[in-house]
C-alpha positions in Angstrom: -66.3 127.8 52.2 -63.6 127.7 54.9 -60.3 129.3 54.0 -58.4 126.0 54.2 -60.9 124.0 52.1 -61.3 126.9 49.6 -57.5 127.0 49.1 -57.2 123.3 48.8 -59.9 123.2 46.2 -58.1 125.9 44.2 -54.8 124.1 44.4 -55.9 120.5 43.9 -55.7 120.5 40.1 -52.2 121.8 40.1 -50.9 120.1 43.2 -48.3 118.0 41.4 -46.6 121.0 39.7 -46.6 122.9 43.0 -45.0 119.9 44.8 -42.3 119.6 42.2 -41.8 123.4 42.4 -41.4 123.2 46.2 -39.0 120.3 45.9 -36.8 122.3 43.5 -36.8 125.2 46.0 -35.5 122.8 48.7 -32.6 122.1 46.3 -32.2 125.9 46.0 -32.1 126.1 49.8 -29.1 123.7 49.7 -27.5 125.9 47.0 -28.1 129.0 49.1 -26.5 127.7 52.3 -23.7 125.7 50.6 -21.6 128.8 49.5 -21.6 130.2 53.1 -20.6 126.8 54.5 -17.8 126.7 51.8 -16.6 130.2 52.7 -16.6 129.2 56.4 -14.7 126.0 55.8 -12.1 127.6 53.5 -11.6 130.4 56.0 -11.2 128.1 59.0 -8.8 125.9 57.2 -6.6 128.9 56.1 -6.6 130.3 59.7 -5.3 126.9 60.9 -2.5 127.2 58.3 -3.8 124.5 56.0 -4.1 124.5 52.2 -7.1 125.7 50.3 -9.8 123.0 50.3 -10.6 123.2 46.6 -13.5 120.8 46.9 -15.4 123.4 48.9 -14.5 126.1 46.4 -15.8 124.1 43.5 -18.9 123.2 45.4 -19.6 126.9 46.0 -19.1 127.7 42.4 -21.4 125.0 41.2 -24.1 126.0 43.7 -23.9 129.6 42.6 -24.3 128.7 39.0 -26.9 125.9 39.3 -29.2 127.5 42.0 -30.5 130.4 39.8 -31.3 127.9 37.0 -33.2 125.5 39.4 -35.0 128.6 40.9 -36.1 129.6 37.4 -37.5 126.1 36.6 -39.3 126.1 40.0 -41.0 129.4 39.3 -41.8 128.4 35.8 -43.8 125.5 37.2 -45.4 127.5 40.1 -46.4 130.5 38.0 -47.6 128.3 35.2 -49.8 126.6 37.8 -50.9 130.0 39.1 -51.9 131.0 35.6 -53.9 127.8 35.2 -55.7 128.6 38.5 -56.5 132.1 37.2 -57.8 130.6 33.9 -59.9 128.0 35.7 -61.5 130.4 38.2 -62.3 132.9 35.5 -63.5 130.4 33.1 -65.8 128.7 35.7 -67.0 132.1 36.8 -67.8 133.2 33.3 -69.5 129.9 32.4 -71.6 130.2 35.6 -72.6 133.8 35.0 -73.6 132.9 31.4 -76.3 130.7 32.9 -77.6 132.9 35.7 -80.7 135.0 35.1 -80.0 138.1 33.0 -81.7 140.2 35.6 -79.0 139.4 38.1 -76.6 141.7 36.3 -78.9 144.6 37.0 -78.1 144.4 40.7 -74.3 144.0 40.2 -71.9 146.8 39.6 -69.5 146.5 36.8 -66.6 147.7 39.0 -67.2 145.0 41.7 -67.5 142.2 39.1 -64.4 143.4 37.3 -62.4 143.5 40.5 -63.4 140.0 41.4 -62.6 138.5 38.0 -59.4 140.6 37.4 -57.5 142.0 40.4 -58.8 139.7 43.2 -58.0 136.5 41.3 -54.7 137.9 40.0 -53.6 138.9 43.5 -54.3 135.5 45.0 -52.7 133.4 42.2 -49.6 135.7 42.2 -49.2 135.0 45.9 -49.7 131.3 45.2 -47.1 131.2 42.5 -44.5 132.7 44.8 -45.4 132.0 48.4 -46.1 128.3 48.2 -42.9 127.2 46.5 -40.8 129.6 48.7 -42.3 128.2 51.9 -40.2 125.0 51.8 -37.2 126.9 50.7 -37.3 129.3 53.6 -37.9 126.5 56.0 -35.1 124.3 54.5 -32.6 127.2 54.5 -33.2 127.9 58.3 -33.0 124.2 59.2 -29.8 123.7 57.2 -28.2 126.8 58.6 -29.1 126.0 62.2 -28.0 122.4 61.8 -24.6 123.4 60.5 -24.1 126.0 63.2 -25.2 123.6 65.9 -22.6 121.2 64.6 -20.0 123.9 65.2 -21.2 125.1 68.6 -24.6 124.0 70.0 -24.8 126.5 72.9 -24.0 129.5 70.8 -26.5 128.3 68.2 -29.2 128.3 70.9 -28.4 131.9 71.9 -28.5 133.0 68.2 -31.8 131.2 67.5 -33.5 132.6 70.7 -34.9 135.9 69.2 -35.9 133.9 66.0 -37.9 131.4 68.2 -39.5 134.3 70.1 -40.5 136.1 66.9 -41.9 133.0 65.4 -44.1 132.3 68.5 -45.3 135.9 68.6 -46.2 135.8 64.9 -48.0 132.4 65.2 -50.0 133.6 68.2 -50.4 137.1 67.0 -54.2 137.9 66.6 -54.9 138.5 62.9 -56.2 141.9 61.7 -59.8 142.1 62.8 -62.3 140.7 60.3 -64.3 143.9 60.3 -61.2 145.9 59.2 -60.5 143.4 56.4 -64.1 143.5 55.3 -64.1 147.3 55.3 -60.9 147.4 53.3 -62.4 145.1 50.6 -65.7 147.1 50.6 -63.9 150.4 50.1 -61.6 148.9 47.4 -64.7 147.6 45.6 -66.4 151.0 46.0 -63.3 152.9 44.6 -63.3 150.6 41.6 -67.0 151.2 41.0 -66.7 155.0 41.4 -63.8 155.1 39.0 -65.9 153.1 36.4 -68.8 155.4 37.0 -66.7 158.5 36.6 -65.2 157.3 33.3 -68.4 156.2 31.8 -70.5 159.2 32.9 -68.1 162.1 32.7 -70.0 163.8 29.9 -73.3 163.6 31.9 -71.6 164.8 35.1 -70.0 167.8 33.4 -73.2 168.9 31.7 -75.6 168.5 34.6 -73.4 169.1 37.7 -70.2 170.8 36.4 -68.4 167.6 37.4 -68.7 168.5 41.1 -70.9 165.6 42.1 -68.7 163.2 40.2 -65.6 164.6 41.9 -67.2 164.5 45.3 -68.3 160.9 45.0 -64.9 159.9 43.6 -62.9 161.8 46.2 -65.1 160.4 49.0 -64.4 156.9 47.7 -60.7 157.6 47.7 -60.9 159.0 51.2 -62.8 156.0 52.5 -60.4 153.6 50.9 -57.3 155.5 52.2 -58.7 155.5 55.7 -59.5 151.8 55.5 -56.1 151.0 54.1 -54.2 153.0 56.8 -56.3 151.5 59.6 -55.6 148.0 58.3 -51.9 148.7 57.8 -51.6 150.3 61.3 -53.2 147.2 62.8 -50.8 144.9 61.0 -47.9 147.1 62.0 -48.8 147.1 65.7 -49.2 143.4 65.7 -46.0 142.7 63.8 -43.6 145.4 64.9 -41.8 143.4 67.7 -41.6 140.0 66.0 -40.4 141.4 62.7 -37.8 143.6 64.6 -36.5 140.5 66.5 -36.1 138.6 63.2 -34.7 141.4 61.1 -31.2 141.0 59.6 -29.8 144.1 61.4 -31.0 142.9 64.9 -29.8 139.4 64.4 -26.3 140.7 63.3 -26.0 143.0 66.3 -27.3 140.2 68.6 -24.7 137.7 67.2 -21.9 140.2 67.4 -22.5 141.1 71.0 -23.0 137.6 72.2 -20.0 136.5 70.0 -17.8 138.9 71.8 -19.0 137.7 75.2 -18.5 134.0 74.2 -15.0 134.6 72.8 -14.0 136.8 75.8 -15.1 134.0 78.2 -13.4 131.3 76.1 -16.7 129.6 75.3 -16.1 130.0 71.6 -13.0 129.9 69.5 -12.6 133.2 67.5 -12.4 131.3 64.2 -15.8 129.7 65.0 -17.5 133.1 65.2 -17.0 133.6 61.5 -19.8 131.1 60.3 -22.2 132.6 62.8 -21.6 136.2 61.5 -21.9 134.9 57.9 -25.0 132.9 58.4 -26.9 134.5 61.2 -29.3 136.3 58.8 -30.2 133.0 57.2 -31.5 131.6 60.5 -34.3 134.1 60.5 -35.6 133.3 57.0 -38.3 130.9 58.2 -39.9 133.6 60.3 -41.0 135.4 57.2 -43.1 132.5 56.3 -45.6 133.2 59.0 -46.9 136.6 57.7 -46.7 135.4 54.1 -48.8 132.3 54.8 -51.2 134.3 56.9 -51.7 136.7 54.0 -52.2 133.8 51.7 -54.9 132.3 53.9 -56.6 135.7 54.4 -56.7 136.4 50.7 -57.9 132.9 49.9 -60.7 133.3 52.4 -61.8 136.6 50.9 -61.7 135.3 47.4 -63.5 132.1 48.4 -66.3 134.2 50.0 -66.6 136.4 46.9 -66.6 133.4 44.6 -69.2 131.7 46.9 -71.5 134.7 46.6 -71.2 134.7 42.8 -71.6 130.9 42.4 -74.5 130.9 44.9 -76.7 132.7 42.3 -78.9 129.9 41.0 -78.5 129.1 37.3 -81.5 129.1 35.1 -82.6 125.6 34.3 -82.2 125.0 30.5 -84.1 122.7 28.2 -83.3 121.3 24.9 -86.6 121.6 23.0 -86.7 123.3 19.7 -89.6 124.5 17.6 -90.3 124.3 13.9 -89.2 127.4 12.0 -92.3 129.4 11.6 -93.4 133.0 12.3 -97.0 132.6 13.4 -96.4 131.6 17.0 -98.6 132.3 20.0 -97.3 133.4 23.4 -99.3 132.8 26.5 -98.8 134.0 30.1 -100.8 131.4 32.1 -101.3 132.3 35.8 -97.9 133.9 35.9 -96.7 135.0 39.3 -93.3 136.5 40.1 -91.5 137.6 43.3 -88.1 139.2 43.4 -87.9 138.4 47.1 -90.0 136.0 49.0 -93.2 137.7 50.1 -92.9 140.6 47.6 -95.2 139.8 44.7 -94.6 141.9 41.6 -96.7 139.9 39.1 -99.8 138.2 40.5 -101.5 135.3 38.6 -101.5 137.2 35.3 -103.1 135.7 32.2 -102.2 137.2 28.8 -102.1 135.9 25.2 -100.1 137.5 22.4 -101.7 136.5 19.1 -99.4 136.0 16.1 -98.7 139.3 14.2 -100.3 141.5 16.8 -99.0 144.4 18.9 -99.9 144.3 22.6 -99.1 147.4 24.6 -98.7 147.4 28.4 -99.5 150.6 30.3 -99.9 151.5 34.0 -98.5 153.5 36.8 -94.9 153.3 37.9 -94.2 150.1 39.9 -97.2 148.3 38.4 -95.0 145.5 37.0 -94.9 146.5 33.3 -91.1 146.2 32.7 -90.9 143.1 34.9 -93.5 141.4 32.7 -91.5 142.1 29.5 -88.3 140.7 31.2 -90.0 137.4 32.1 -90.5 136.6 28.4 -86.8 136.5 27.4 -86.1 134.9 30.8 -84.2 137.7 32.6 -85.9 136.0 35.5 -88.0 132.8 35.7 -91.6 132.9 36.9 -92.2 131.8 40.4 -95.7 130.5 39.6 -97.6 129.6 36.4 -95.9 129.4 33.0 -95.1 131.3 29.9 -95.5 129.2 26.8 -94.5 129.5 23.1 -96.9 127.4 21.0 -97.7 125.4 24.1 -94.1 124.8 25.1 -92.9 126.2 28.4 -90.0 128.6 27.7 -88.1 126.9 30.5 -88.0 123.7 28.4 -86.6 125.5 25.4 -82.9 125.6 24.4 -81.7 129.1 25.3 -80.4 129.6 21.7 -83.8 128.6 20.5 -85.5 131.1 22.8 -83.4 134.0 21.6 -84.0 132.9 18.0 -87.7 133.3 18.6 -87.7 136.4 20.9 -85.8 139.6 20.3 -85.8 142.6 22.6 -85.0 146.3 22.6 -84.8 147.9 26.0 -84.2 151.4 27.3 -80.7 150.7 28.4 -78.6 150.2 25.3 -75.1 148.8 25.7 -72.5 149.3 23.0 -69.3 147.1 23.0 -65.9 148.6 22.3 -65.9 147.1 18.9 -66.5 148.4 15.4 -70.0 149.7 14.5 -70.4 146.7 12.1 -69.5 144.2 14.9 -71.9 145.8 17.3 -74.7 145.3 14.8 -73.5 141.9 13.8 -73.8 140.7 17.4 -77.3 139.5 16.4 -75.8 137.2 13.7 -71.9 136.9 13.6 -72.1 135.3 10.2 -74.0 138.2 8.6 -72.4 139.8 5.5 -71.6 143.4 5.2 -74.5 143.9 2.9 -77.0 142.5 5.5 -75.4 144.7 8.2 -75.8 147.8 6.0 -79.4 146.8 5.1 -80.3 146.5 8.8 -78.7 149.9 9.5 -80.7 151.5 6.7 -83.9 150.0 8.0 -83.0 151.3 11.5 -82.4 154.8 10.1 -78.8 154.8 11.3 -76.9 154.1 8.1 -76.4 157.8 7.1 -75.2 158.7 10.6 -72.6 155.9 10.5 -71.3 157.1 7.1 -70.7 160.5 8.6 -67.7 159.0 10.4 -64.4 158.9 8.5 -64.1 155.1 9.2 -67.8 154.4 8.7 -68.7 150.9 9.8 -65.1 150.2 10.8 -65.1 153.0 13.5 -64.6 151.6 17.0 -67.3 152.7 19.4 -65.8 154.5 22.3 -62.5 155.1 20.5 -63.3 156.6 17.1 -67.0 157.5 17.6 -69.6 158.1 20.3 -73.3 157.9 19.7 -76.2 159.8 21.4 -78.9 157.9 23.2 -81.2 157.9 20.2 -78.4 156.9 17.8 -77.4 154.0 20.1 -81.0 152.9 20.3 -81.1 152.8 16.5 -78.0 150.6 16.4 -79.8 148.3 18.9 -82.8 148.2 16.7 -80.5 147.3 13.7 -79.3 144.4 15.7 -82.8 143.2 16.2 -83.7 143.7 12.5 -80.7 141.6 11.6 -81.8 138.8 13.9 -85.3 139.0 12.6 -87.1 137.1 15.4 -90.8 136.4 15.1 -91.5 137.8 18.5 -90.3 141.2 19.7 -90.2 142.8 23.2 -89.9 146.6 23.4 -89.5 148.4 26.7 -90.2 152.0 25.6 -87.4 152.0 23.0 -87.8 155.7 22.4 -87.1 156.8 26.0 -83.4 157.4 25.4 -83.9 159.3 22.1 -83.3 163.0 21.9 -86.1 165.0 20.2 -84.1 165.3 17.0 -83.8 161.6 16.5 -87.1 160.4 18.1 -89.0 160.3 14.8 -86.2 158.3 13.3 -86.3 155.8 16.2 -90.1 155.6 15.7 -89.6 154.8 12.0 -87.0 152.2 12.9 -89.3 150.6 15.4 -92.1 150.5 12.7 -89.7 148.8 10.3 -88.6 146.3 13.0 -92.1 145.5 14.2 -93.5 144.7 10.7 -95.0 141.2 10.5 -94.0 140.4 14.1 -95.7 139.6 17.4 -94.9 142.6 19.6 -95.1 143.0 23.4 -94.3 146.7 24.2 -94.2 148.7 27.4 -95.4 152.2 26.8 -94.6 155.1 29.1 -96.3 157.6 26.8 -99.9 156.9 25.8 -99.5 158.5 22.4 -97.4 155.5 21.3 -100.1 152.8 22.0 -103.1 154.3 20.2 -102.8 152.0 17.2 -101.9 148.8 19.2 -104.1 145.8 18.5 -104.5 145.3 22.3 -103.8 147.4 25.3 -103.5 146.0 28.8 -103.6 148.2 31.9 -101.6 147.0 34.9 -101.9 147.9 38.6 -100.1 146.1 41.4 -99.0 143.3 39.2 -102.4 142.5 37.8 -104.2 143.3 34.6 -107.2 145.6 35.5 -108.3 146.5 31.9 -107.7 145.2 28.4 -109.0 146.2 25.0 -108.3 148.5 22.0 -107.7 152.2 22.5 -111.3 153.0 21.4 -112.8 150.3 23.6 -111.0 151.4 26.6 -111.7 155.1 26.1 -115.4 154.4 25.7 -115.3 152.3 28.8 -114.2 155.4 30.8 -112.1 153.4 33.3 -108.5 153.6 34.4 -107.1 153.9 30.9 -109.4 156.7 30.0 -108.5 158.6 33.2 -104.8 158.5 32.1 -105.7 160.6 29.1 -107.3 163.4 31.2 -105.1 166.5 31.5 -103.1 166.7 34.7 -103.4 163.0 35.5 -100.2 161.0 35.8 -99.3 158.9 32.8 -98.0 155.4 32.7 -94.8 156.1 34.7 -91.1 155.6 33.8 -90.7 152.1 35.3 -92.7 149.2 36.1 
């Protein structure tokens, strides 16, 4: 997206309000110049020995009263339009991200996404709300002032306007800050936001395992990088703008006007009384010059935001269907010739066939990188298969309505996320309409009820504010969510991995309660947890190399049996 087209697309829905706002600012320009003209005319008339021209006096008074009111109306329109742009960008972005593969979020940092949605959008729209309506005002003020001064004395007006014209030409033809500096500045700003988020979320871990030194070093390094980038960018801007901004500054223009005014008066090229309007209004002549850096900044930021939005919107949305299935619990899941590639040419799952019979527990084991976790994430559509199909009672999951898919399939993964809401609301995410009794029943089944009641506010405690939970406790809250949802199919990616030894047995009990009468697909990183599974599949390099019960596989003496030998690596921590 080019900067110009990107900016036009952003502004198009609010163009009428911005045009009206700009027109009101032109009126403000008249109100800005009029009092100076009035002062000039009154002074010149009095110096000639005439009477006070009350018409000019009242015109100045009205302008001074009305102009701030019109300015306020103009900014109400422009900033209202700006807020609408913020809302539209953020709403469209959130709507889009709600339809992208869930796995996409695993490769995106929270700090970078938050910066895009929050500060980047706010910075651009704030600039739009102010810079766009002020552009016609600054231009109109300069044109009116120069026109009036030219009416008094054209030659002296040319002399006064000369440094302003030179400054404008220099600014227009000034090379912009190098793209690599701008990109580096945005990269370090995003990195600083990410490190700050990481530091806040992981402070306890940093302190326990590294005495906070590693966290401090990473954070300080991010600060140093951002500071160096900021200074380099600002120095580059300063070098390019020093001369033109000096030429157009109020102090330089005043000195320039005074010196040349003395010369013109001394040589009888200008009447002394006519020097007064030039001294009063010389600073106004330079107002339009400030439009150039402002508009360049607007275009630069619009380009950066357009590029960031393009990257976010370029993520393909998952195609969604509208099929629903009859409410039943004995459903069959089939992986038929499933192939999956994260990147073209890098196959992770290779033509895999697997059936999950109703009411059975199927465990997936294998070395790290064999594709275990990827397999479990394909079922709830964190990613879509690149070959073959996954079906629920014969219906391709890509044809199911997303709400229907998540009604049928629940999942409990290693990485548990708690929202900054009450404990009850965190559990109730599975069913916002659930009563307090159902929430408490789910917590009891997940073996977390007693722990919650230890808090003074109990279920009303806000996580992250009133209470913090250990990994195992958070896992049990996640299990309570799944119990409340009560889906017929359950996906578990080693739900006990985050549990501390003290709560591991409680998590195991919670999983047992959750899995009762369900079809379960589970990834196991410890072989002891799969002994009683109805079926065990062993994966290597994205393929199933063995399948059977624990007894059958042990008797076979193959890959699975070798995993049980002392000193042989187990199933690995990731797949």
